[in-house]
C-alpha positions in Angstrom: 24.0 29.1 -2.8 23.2 25.9 -4.7 23.7 22.6 -2.9 24.6 19.8 -5.3 24.7 17.1 -2.7 22.4 16.6 0.2 23.3 14.3 3.2 26.2 12.5 1.5 27.4 9.7 3.8 30.5 7.8 2.6 32.3 5.4 4.8 35.8 6.7 4.0 37.5 4.6 6.8 35.8 1.5 5.6 37.3 2.0 2.1 40.8 3.0 3.4 42.5 -0.1 2.2 41.3 0.6 -1.4 42.4 4.3 -1.2 45.8 3.4 0.3 46.4 0.8 -2.4 45.3 3.3 -5.1 47.7 5.9 -3.6 50.6 3.5 -3.6 50.0 2.5 -7.2 49.8 6.1 -8.3 53.0 6.9 -6.4 54.9 4.0 -7.9 53.6 4.9 -11.4 54.8 8.5 -11.0 58.2 7.3 -9.7 58.5 4.9 -12.6 57.8 7.6 -15.1 60.3 10.0 -13.5 63.0 7.3 -13.7 62.1 6.5 -17.3 62.2 10.1 -18.3 65.5 10.6 -16.5 67.1 7.6 -18.1 65.9 7.9 -21.7 65.2 11.6 -22.2 68.3 13.1 -20.5 
């Protein structure tokens, strides 16, 4: 088995605010697109 990454250490909890913000932005973008498609392409 080939290992591509060795000893990767990423501080996920330290970057949680960034990832939560990114998640909220993607969620809002998806909801906005769904509402746009429902209103104009129905």
